[in-house]
PDB file of N, CA, C and O in Angstrom, chain B, residues numbered from 101:
ATOM      1  N   MET B 101       7.179-143.702 -60.109  1.00  0.00           N
ATOM      2  CA  MET B 101       6.998-144.850 -60.970  1.00  0.00           C
ATOM      3  C   MET B 101       8.102-144.834 -62.021  1.00  0.00           C
ATOM      4  O   MET B 101       8.299-143.819 -62.689  1.00  0.00           O
ATOM      5  N   SER B 102       8.819-145.934 -62.177  1.00  0.00           N
ATOM      6  CA  SER B 102       9.820-146.022 -63.227  1.00  0.00           C
ATOM      7  C   SER B 102       9.194-146.654 -64.464  1.00  0.00           C
ATOM      8  O   SER B 102       8.300-147.495 -64.365  1.00  0.00           O
ATOM      9  N   LEU B 103       9.675-146.238 -65.620  1.00  0.00           N
ATOM     10  CA  LEU B 103       9.132-146.728 -66.884  1.00  0.00           C
ATOM     11  C   LEU B 103      10.243-147.357 -67.710  1.00  0.00           C
ATOM     12  O   LEU B 103      11.370-146.862 -67.716  1.00  0.00           O
ATOM     13  N   THR B 104       9.936-148.435 -68.403  1.00  0.00           N
ATOM     14  CA  THR B 104      10.842-149.048 -69.361  1.00  0.00           C
ATOM     15  C   THR B 104      10.238-148.836 -70.735  1.00  0.00           C
ATOM     16  O   THR B 104       9.074-149.169 -70.959  1.00  0.00           O
ATOM     17  N   ALA B 105      11.015-148.285 -71.661  1.00  0.00           N
ATOM     18  CA  ALA B 105      10.495-147.974 -72.990  1.00  0.00           C
ATOM     19  C   ALA B 105      10.875-149.060 -73.989  1.00  0.00           C
ATOM     20  O   ALA B 105      11.996-149.569 -73.979  1.00  0.00           O
ATOM     21  N   PHE B 106       9.942-149.398 -74.831  1.00  0.00           N
ATOM     22  CA  PHE B 106      10.151-150.264 -75.973  1.00  0.00           C
ATOM     23  C   PHE B 106       9.738-149.440 -77.186  1.00  0.00           C
ATOM     24  O   PHE B 106       8.670-148.827 -77.180  1.00  0.00           O
ATOM     25  N   ARG B 107      10.559-149.417 -78.213  1.00  0.00           N
ATOM     26  CA  ARG B 107      10.228-148.615 -79.394  1.00  0.00           C
ATOM     27  C   ARG B 107       9.968-149.540 -80.573  1.00  0.00           C
ATOM     28  O   ARG B 107      10.777-150.415 -80.883  1.00  0.00           O
ATOM     29  N   TYR B 108       8.845-149.337 -81.217  1.00  0.00           N
ATOM     30  CA  TYR B 108       8.468-150.115 -82.385  1.00  0.00           C
ATOM     31  C   TYR B 108       7.993-149.160 -83.466  1.00  0.00           C
ATOM     32  O   TYR B 108       7.371-148.139 -83.173  1.00  0.00           O
ATOM     33  N   GLU B 109       8.283-149.491 -84.701  1.00  0.00           N
ATOM     34  CA  GLU B 109       7.708-148.761 -85.830  1.00  0.00           C
ATOM     35  C   GLU B 109       6.699-149.691 -86.470  1.00  0.00           C
ATOM     36  O   GLU B 109       6.992-150.862 -86.715  1.00  0.00           O
ATOM     37  N   ALA B 110       5.518-149.175 -86.740  1.00  0.00           N
ATOM     38  CA  ALA B 110       4.451-149.999 -87.292  1.00  0.00           C
ATOM     39  C   ALA B 110       3.638-149.187 -88.276  1.00  0.00           C
ATOM     40  O   ALA B 110       3.761-147.964 -88.347  1.00  0.00           O
ATOM     41  N   THR B 111       2.814-149.873 -89.027  1.00  0.00           N
ATOM     42  CA  THR B 111       1.909-149.232 -89.974  1.00  0.00           C
ATOM     43  C   THR B 111       0.485-149.563 -89.566  1.00  0.00           C
ATOM     44  O   THR B 111       0.179-150.699 -89.201  1.00  0.00           O
ATOM     45  N   ILE B 112      -0.371-148.576 -89.630  1.00  0.00           N
ATOM     46  CA  ILE B 112      -1.781-148.787 -89.295  1.00  0.00           C
ATOM     47  C   ILE B 112      -2.385-149.742 -90.320  1.00  0.00           C
ATOM     48  O   ILE B 112      -2.245-149.536 -91.526  1.00  0.00           O
ATOM     49  N   GLY B 113      -3.050-150.773 -89.843  1.00  0.00           N
ATOM     50  CA  GLY B 113      -3.660-151.766 -90.720  1.00  0.00           C
ATOM     51  C   GLY B 113      -4.955-151.274 -91.336  1.00  0.00           C
ATOM     52  O   GLY B 113      -5.430-150.189 -90.999  1.00  0.00           O
ATOM     53  N   PRO B 114      -5.531-152.059 -92.234  1.00  0.00           N
ATOM     54  CA  PRO B 114      -6.757-151.659 -92.942  1.00  0.00           C
ATOM     55  C   PRO B 114      -7.924-151.349 -92.009  1.00  0.00           C
ATOM     56  O   PRO B 114      -8.772-150.518 -92.335  1.00  0.00           O
ATOM     57  N   SER B 115      -7.974-151.999 -90.871  1.00  0.00           N
ATOM     58  CA  SER B 115      -9.091-151.746 -89.951  1.00  0.00           C
ATOM     59  C   SER B 115      -8.763-150.653 -88.943  1.00  0.00           C
ATOM     60  O   SER B 115      -9.531-150.419 -88.010  1.00  0.00           O
ATOM     61  N   GLY B 116      -7.604-149.969 -89.127  1.00  0.00           N
ATOM     62  CA  GLY B 116      -7.231-148.891 -88.219  1.00  0.00           C
ATOM     63  C   GLY B 116      -6.570-149.373 -86.947  1.00  0.00           C
ATOM     64  O   GLY B 116      -6.548-148.649 -85.952  1.00  0.00           O
ATOM     65  N   THR B 117      -6.032-150.576 -86.956  1.00  0.00           N
ATOM     66  CA  THR B 117      -5.408-151.126 -85.763  1.00  0.00           C
ATOM     67  C   THR B 117      -3.915-151.348 -85.980  1.00  0.00           C
ATOM     68  O   THR B 117      -3.434-151.413 -87.112  1.00  0.00           O
ATOM     69  N   VAL B 118      -3.194-151.463 -84.865  1.00  0.00           N
ATOM     70  CA  VAL B 118      -1.772-151.783 -84.875  1.00  0.00           C
ATOM     71  C   VAL B 118      -1.562-152.955 -83.932  1.00  0.00           C
ATOM     72  O   VAL B 118      -2.103-152.977 -82.826  1.00  0.00           O
ATOM     73  N   GLU B 119      -0.782-153.922 -84.369  1.00  0.00           N
ATOM     74  CA  GLU B 119      -0.500-155.065 -83.512  1.00  0.00           C
ATOM     75  C   GLU B 119       1.013-155.205 -83.366  1.00  0.00           C
ATOM     76  O   GLU B 119       1.736-155.271 -84.360  1.00  0.00           O
ATOM     77  N   VAL B 120       1.485-155.249 -82.128  1.00  0.00           N
ATOM     78  CA  VAL B 120       2.900-155.470 -81.857  1.00  0.00           C
ATOM     79  C   VAL B 120       3.029-156.579 -80.813  1.00  0.00           C
ATOM     80  O   VAL B 120       2.170-156.739 -79.946  1.00  0.00           O
ATOM     81  N   VAL B 121       4.098-157.325 -80.913  1.00  0.00           N
ATOM     82  CA  VAL B 121       4.382-158.369 -79.935  1.00  0.00           C
ATOM     83  C   VAL B 121       5.456-157.820 -79.016  1.00  0.00           C
ATOM     84  O   VAL B 121       6.543-157.466 -79.474  1.00  0.00           O
ATOM     85  N   VAL B 122       5.168-157.746 -77.733  1.00  0.00           N
ATOM     86  CA  VAL B 122       6.083-157.155 -76.759  1.00  0.00           C
ATOM     87  C   VAL B 122       6.569-158.213 -75.774  1.00  0.00           C
ATOM     88  O   VAL B 122       5.881-159.206 -75.536  1.00  0.00           O
ATOM     89  N   PRO B 123       7.753-158.002 -75.201  1.00  0.00           N
ATOM     90  CA  PRO B 123       8.313-158.987 -74.271  1.00  0.00           C
ATOM     91  C   PRO B 123       7.787-158.811 -72.842  1.00  0.00           C
ATOM     92  O   PRO B 123       8.568-158.726 -71.894  1.00  0.00           O
ATOM     93  N   LEU B 124       6.480-158.758 -72.696  1.00  0.00           N
ATOM     94  CA  LEU B 124       5.860-158.583 -71.383  1.00  0.00           C
ATOM     95  C   LEU B 124       4.819-159.680 -71.176  1.00  0.00           C
ATOM     96  O   LEU B 124       4.221-160.156 -72.141  1.00  0.00           O
ATOM     97  N   PRO B 125       4.602-160.078 -69.941  1.00  0.00           N
ATOM     98  CA  PRO B 125       3.593-161.114 -69.697  1.00  0.00           C
ATOM     99  C   PRO B 125       2.175-160.579 -69.902  1.00  0.00           C
ATOM    100  O   PRO B 125       1.926-159.387 -69.720  1.00  0.00           O
ATOM    101  N   PRO B 126       1.260-161.450 -70.275  1.00  0.00           N
ATOM    102  CA  PRO B 126      -0.140-161.035 -70.432  1.00  0.00           C
ATOM    103  C   PRO B 126      -0.673-160.422 -69.137  1.00  0.00           C
ATOM    104  O   PRO B 126      -0.362-160.884 -68.039  1.00  0.00           O
ATOM    105  N   GLY B 127      -1.475-159.381 -69.290  1.00  0.00           N
ATOM    106  CA  GLY B 127      -2.066-158.709 -68.128  1.00  0.00           C
ATOM    107  C   GLY B 127      -1.232-157.560 -67.589  1.00  0.00           C
ATOM    108  O   GLY B 127      -1.656-156.877 -66.657  1.00  0.00           O
ATOM    109  N   THR B 128      -0.033-157.331 -68.168  1.00  0.00           N
ATOM    110  CA  THR B 128       0.814-156.223 -67.714  1.00  0.00           C
ATOM    111  C   THR B 128       0.204-154.904 -68.182  1.00  0.00           C
ATOM    112  O   THR B 128      -0.057-154.746 -69.374  1.00  0.00           O
ATOM    113  N   PRO B 129      -0.029-153.952 -67.275  1.00  0.00           N
ATOM    114  CA  PRO B 129      -0.543-152.649 -67.706  1.00  0.00           C
ATOM    115  C   PRO B 129       0.535-151.886 -68.481  1.00  0.00           C
ATOM    116  O   PRO B 129       1.701-151.891 -68.089  1.00  0.00           O
ATOM    117  N   VAL B 130       0.155-151.241 -69.561  1.00  0.00           N
ATOM    118  CA  VAL B 130       1.077-150.457 -70.377  1.00  0.00           C
ATOM    119  C   VAL B 130       0.428-149.139 -70.761  1.00  0.00           C
ATOM    120  O   VAL B 130      -0.791-148.985 -70.680  1.00  0.00           O
ATOM    121  N   GLU B 131       1.243-148.205 -71.175  1.00  0.00           N
ATOM    122  CA  GLU B 131       0.764-146.926 -71.702  1.00  0.00           C
ATOM    123  C   GLU B 131       1.190-146.851 -73.158  1.00  0.00           C
ATOM    124  O   GLU B 131       2.361-147.060 -73.474  1.00  0.00           O
ATOM    125  N   ILE B 132       0.260-146.559 -74.037  1.00  0.00           N
ATOM    126  CA  ILE B 132       0.525-146.509 -75.471  1.00  0.00           C
ATOM    127  C   ILE B 132       0.486-145.055 -75.935  1.00  0.00           C
ATOM    128  O   ILE B 132      -0.484-144.344 -75.672  1.00  0.00           O
ATOM    129  N   ILE B 133       1.531-144.616 -76.619  1.00  0.00           N
ATOM    130  CA  ILE B 133       1.581-143.282 -77.207  1.00  0.00           C
ATOM    131  C   ILE B 133       1.799-143.460 -78.704  1.00  0.00           C
ATOM    132  O   ILE B 133       2.756-144.118 -79.111  1.00  0.00           O
ATOM    133  N   VAL B 134       0.946-142.896 -79.513  1.00  0.00           N
ATOM    134  CA  VAL B 134       1.058-143.011 -80.963  1.00  0.00           C
ATOM    135  C   VAL B 134       1.570-141.687 -81.506  1.00  0.00           C
ATOM    136  O   VAL B 134       0.955-140.641 -81.299  1.00  0.00           O
ATOM    137  N   LEU B 135       2.702-141.739 -82.202  1.00  0.00           N
ATOM    138  CA  LEU B 135       3.291-140.550 -82.818  1.00  0.00           C
ATOM    139  C   LEU B 135       3.283-140.722 -84.330  1.00  0.00           C
ATOM    140  O   LEU B 135       3.729-141.744 -84.852  1.00  0.00           O
ATOM    141  N   ARG B 136       2.784-139.733 -85.012  1.00  0.00           N
ATOM    142  CA  ARG B 136       2.767-139.772 -86.474  1.00  0.00           C
ATOM    143  C   ARG B 136       3.968-138.996 -86.985  1.00  0.00           C
ATOM    144  O   ARG B 136       4.138-137.833 -86.617  1.00  0.00           O
ATOM    145  N   PRO B 137       4.815-139.600 -87.826  1.00  0.00           N
ATOM    146  CA  PRO B 137       5.978-138.882 -88.346  1.00  0.00           C
ATOM    147  C   PRO B 137       5.547-137.658 -89.152  1.00  0.00           C
ATOM    148  O   PRO B 137       4.573-137.700 -89.903  1.00  0.00           O
ATOM    149  N   VAL B 138       6.284-136.585 -88.982  1.00  0.00           N
ATOM    150  CA  VAL B 138       6.005-135.354 -89.721  1.00  0.00           C
ATOM    151  C   VAL B 138       7.001-135.268 -90.872  1.00  0.00           C
ATOM    152  O   VAL B 138       8.213-135.353 -90.669  1.00  0.00           O
ATOM    153  N   GLU B 139       6.479-135.098 -92.072  1.00  0.00           N
ATOM    154  CA  GLU B 139       7.344-134.965 -93.237  1.00  0.00           C
ATOM    155  C   GLU B 139       7.218-133.545 -93.764  1.00  0.00           C
ATOM    156  O   GLU B 139       6.161-132.920 -93.673  1.00  0.00           O
ATOM    157  N   GLY B 140       8.306-133.058 -94.312  1.00  0.00           N
ATOM    158  CA  GLY B 140       8.234-131.725 -94.894  1.00  0.00           C
ATOM    159  C   GLY B 140       9.485-130.927 -94.639  1.00  0.00           C
ATOM    160  O   GLY B 140      10.595-131.457 -94.667  1.00  0.00           O
ATOM    161  N   ASP B 141       9.297-129.642 -94.390  1.00  0.00           N
ATOM    162  CA  ASP B 141      10.397-128.707 -94.287  1.00  0.00           C
ATOM    163  C   ASP B 141      11.303-128.958 -93.091  1.00  0.00           C
ATOM    164  O   ASP B 141      12.438-128.480 -93.081  1.00  0.00           O
ATOM    165  N   LEU B 142      10.847-129.681 -92.097  1.00  0.00           N
ATOM    166  CA  LEU B 142      11.643-129.891 -90.897  1.00  0.00           C
ATOM    167  C   LEU B 142      12.575-131.092 -90.996  1.00  0.00           C
ATOM    168  O   LEU B 142      13.374-131.313 -90.086  1.00  0.00           O
ATOM    169  N   ASP B 143      12.500-131.869 -92.063  1.00  0.00           N
ATOM    170  CA  ASP B 143      13.322-133.076 -92.175  1.00  0.00           C
ATOM    171  C   ASP B 143      14.808-132.771 -92.039  1.00  0.00           C
ATOM    172  O   ASP B 143      15.522-133.502 -91.354  1.00  0.00           O
ATOM    173  N   ASP B 144      15.293-131.696 -92.682  1.00  0.00           N
ATOM    174  CA  ASP B 144      16.701-131.336 -92.586  1.00  0.00           C
ATOM    175  C   ASP B 144      17.083-130.956 -91.161  1.00  0.00           C
ATOM    176  O   ASP B 144      18.160-131.320 -90.689  1.00  0.00           O
ATOM    177  N   LEU B 145      16.207-130.227 -90.476  1.00  0.00           N
ATOM    178  CA  LEU B 145      16.505-129.826 -89.101  1.00  0.00           C
ATOM    179  C   LEU B 145      16.512-131.022 -88.158  1.00  0.00           C
ATOM    180  O   LEU B 145      17.345-131.100 -87.254  1.00  0.00           O
ATOM    181  N   VAL B 146      15.587-131.950 -88.367  1.00  0.00           N
ATOM    182  CA  VAL B 146      15.548-133.147 -87.536  1.00  0.00           C
ATOM    183  C   VAL B 146      16.817-133.961 -87.748  1.00  0.00           C
ATOM    184  O   VAL B 146      17.408-134.456 -86.788  1.00  0.00           O
ATOM    185  N   HIS B 147      17.235-134.101 -88.996  1.00  0.00           N
ATOM    186  CA  HIS B 147      18.468-134.845 -89.276  1.00  0.00           C
ATOM    187  C   HIS B 147      19.670-134.161 -88.631  1.00  0.00           C
ATOM    188  O   HIS B 147      20.521-134.828 -88.043  1.00  0.00           O
ATOM    189  N   ALA B 148      19.743-132.850 -88.736  1.00  0.00           N
ATOM    190  CA  ALA B 148      20.862-132.116 -88.141  1.00  0.00           C
ATOM    191  C   ALA B 148      20.872-132.251 -86.620  1.00  0.00           C
ATOM    192  O   ALA B 148      21.939-132.350 -86.014  1.00  0.00           O
ATOM    193  N   ALA B 149      19.712-132.256 -86.010  1.00  0.00           N
ATOM    194  CA  ALA B 149      19.631-132.336 -84.552  1.00  0.00           C
ATOM    195  C   ALA B 149      19.961-133.732 -84.034  1.00  0.00           C
ATOM    196  O   ALA B 149      20.386-133.885 -82.889  1.00  0.00           O
ATOM    197  N   THR B 150      19.772-134.741 -84.861  1.00  0.00           N
ATOM    198  CA  THR B 150      20.000-136.106 -84.406  1.00  0.00           C
ATOM    199  C   THR B 150      21.285-136.709 -84.942  1.00  0.00           C
ATOM    200  O   THR B 150      21.631-137.834 -84.582  1.00  0.00           O
ATOM    201  N   SER B 151      21.997-135.989 -85.791  1.00  0.00           N
ATOM    202  CA  SER B 151      23.246-136.528 -86.331  1.00  0.00           C
ATOM    203  C   SER B 151      24.386-136.294 -85.348  1.00  0.00           C
ATOM    204  O   SER B 151      24.219-135.623 -84.330  1.00  0.00           O
ATOM    205  N   SER B 152      25.515-136.841 -85.660  1.00  0.00           N
ATOM    206  CA  SER B 152      26.674-136.758 -84.778  1.00  0.00           C
ATOM    207  C   SER B 152      27.180-135.323 -84.663  1.00  0.00           C
ATOM    208  O   SER B 152      27.121-134.554 -85.622  1.00  0.00           O
ATOM    209  N   THR B 153      27.674-134.976 -83.491  1.00  0.00           N
ATOM    210  CA  THR B 153      28.293-133.658 -83.278  1.00  0.00           C
ATOM    211  C   THR B 153      29.801-133.810 -83.067  1.00  0.00           C
ATOM    212  O   THR B 153      30.443-132.934 -82.488  1.00  0.00           O
ATOM    213  N   ASP B 154      30.361-134.926 -83.539  1.00  0.00           N
ATOM    214  CA  ASP B 154      31.795-135.172 -83.382  1.00  0.00           C
ATOM    215  C   ASP B 154      32.656-134.105 -84.062  1.00  0.00           C
ATOM    216  O   ASP B 154      33.801-133.892 -83.663  1.00  0.00           O
ATOM    217  N   PHE B 155      32.118-133.431 -85.085  1.00  0.00           N
ATOM    218  CA  PHE B 155      32.923-132.420 -85.784  1.00  0.00           C
ATOM    219  C   PHE B 155      33.298-131.254 -84.873  1.00  0.00           C
ATOM    220  O   PHE B 155      34.260-130.540 -85.152  1.00  0.00           O
ATOM    221  N   TRP B 156      32.549-131.053 -83.784  1.00  0.00           N
ATOM    222  CA  TRP B 156      32.873-129.977 -82.846  1.00  0.00           C
ATOM    223  C   TRP B 156      34.050-130.351 -81.948  1.00  0.00           C
ATOM    224  O   TRP B 156      34.688-129.472 -81.368  1.00  0.00           O
ATOM    225  N   ASP B 157      34.337-131.623 -81.831  1.00  0.00           N
ATOM    226  CA  ASP B 157      35.380-132.090 -80.926  1.00  0.00           C
ATOM    227  C   ASP B 157      36.691-132.235 -81.690  1.00  0.00           C
ATOM    228  O   ASP B 157      37.083-133.343 -82.055  1.00  0.00           O
ATOM    229  N   ASN B 158      37.364-131.118 -81.929  1.00  0.00           N
ATOM    230  CA  ASN B 158      38.656-131.169 -82.595  1.00  0.00           C
ATOM    231  C   ASN B 158      39.566-130.093 -82.020  1.00  0.00           C
ATOM    232  O   ASN B 158      39.085-129.046 -81.586  1.00  0.00           O
ATOM    233  N   PRO B 159      40.878-130.336 -82.010  1.00  0.00           N
ATOM    234  CA  PRO B 159      41.807-129.427 -81.353  1.00  0.00           C
ATOM    235  C   PRO B 159      41.842-128.025 -81.981  1.00  0.00           C
ATOM    236  O   PRO B 159      42.006-127.041 -81.260  1.00  0.00           O
ATOM    237  N   LEU B 160      41.693-127.916 -83.294  1.00  0.00           N
ATOM    238  CA  LEU B 160      41.753-126.594 -83.941  1.00  0.00           C
ATOM    239  C   LEU B 160      40.564-125.732 -83.520  1.00  0.00           C
ATOM    240  O   LEU B 160      40.718-124.541 -83.246  1.00  0.00           O
ATOM    241  N   ASP B 161      39.396-126.332 -83.471  1.00  0.00           N
ATOM    242  CA  ASP B 161      38.210-125.592 -83.036  1.00  0.00           C
ATOM    243  C   ASP B 161      38.359-125.175 -81.571  1.00  0.00           C
ATOM    244  O   ASP B 161      38.053-124.037 -81.214  1.00  0.00           O
ATOM    245  N   ASP B 162      38.825-126.088 -80.734  1.00  0.00           N
ATOM    246  CA  ASP B 162      39.039-125.764 -79.315  1.00  0.00           C
ATOM    247  C   ASP B 162      40.025-124.606 -79.158  1.00  0.00           C
ATOM    248  O   ASP B 162      39.813-123.711 -78.340  1.00  0.00           O
ATOM    249  N   GLN B 163      41.092-124.628 -79.936  1.00  0.00           N
ATOM    250  CA  GLN B 163      42.110-123.575 -79.837  1.00  0.00           C
ATOM    251  C   GLN B 163      41.518-122.218 -80.247  1.00  0.00           C
ATOM    252  O   GLN B 163      41.756-121.210 -79.582  1.00  0.00           O
ATOM    253  N   ASP B 164      40.754-122.196 -81.330  1.00  0.00           N
ATOM    254  CA  ASP B 164      40.135-120.934 -81.777  1.00  0.00           C
ATOM    255  C   ASP B 164      39.185-120.382 -80.730  1.00  0.00           C
ATOM    256  O   ASP B 164      39.224-119.189 -80.430  1.00  0.00           O
ATOM    257  N   TRP B 165      38.335-121.228 -80.172  1.00  0.00           N
ATOM    258  CA  TRP B 165      37.347-120.751 -79.229  1.00  0.00           C
ATOM    259  C   TRP B 165      37.919-120.453 -77.860  1.00  0.00           C
ATOM    260  O   TRP B 165      37.439-119.548 -77.178  1.00  0.00           O
ATOM    261  N   ASN B 166      38.926-121.188 -77.444  1.00  0.00           N
ATOM    262  CA  ASN B 166      39.521-120.946 -76.139  1.00  0.00           C
ATOM    263  C   ASN B 166      40.348-119.663 -76.115  1.00  0.00           C
ATOM    264  O   ASN B 166      40.528-119.064 -75.055  1.00  0.00           O
ATOM    265  N   ASN B 167      40.846-119.243 -77.259  1.00  0.00           N
ATOM    266  CA  ASN B 167      41.658-118.033 -77.354  1.00  0.00           C
ATOM    267  C   ASN B 167      40.868-116.826 -77.819  1.00  0.00           C
ATOM    268  O   ASN B 167      41.448-115.767 -78.062  1.00  0.00           O
ATOM    269  N   ALA B 168      39.569-116.961 -77.948  1.00  0.00           N
ATOM    270  CA  ALA B 168      38.742-115.843 -78.447  1.00  0.00           C
ATOM    271  C   ALA B 168      38.594-114.767 -77.381  1.00  0.00           C
ATOM    272  O   ALA B 168      37.936-113.753 -77.614  1.00  0.00           O
TER     273      ALA B 168
END
């Protein structure tokens, strides 16, 4: 089974519900996964893991590591 992902950020409403409008026809079966963001000590690690790694792609670094 192939899956197409749609990502939405939402806030739980006063009655504990979430409503999103999706580009799918009525009656389409879907799977809903609710993830709660984690705040705290891991924020720096999450940012580091998801930020750009372009700083590793430079000729001086390549030369140092290739000649080690």
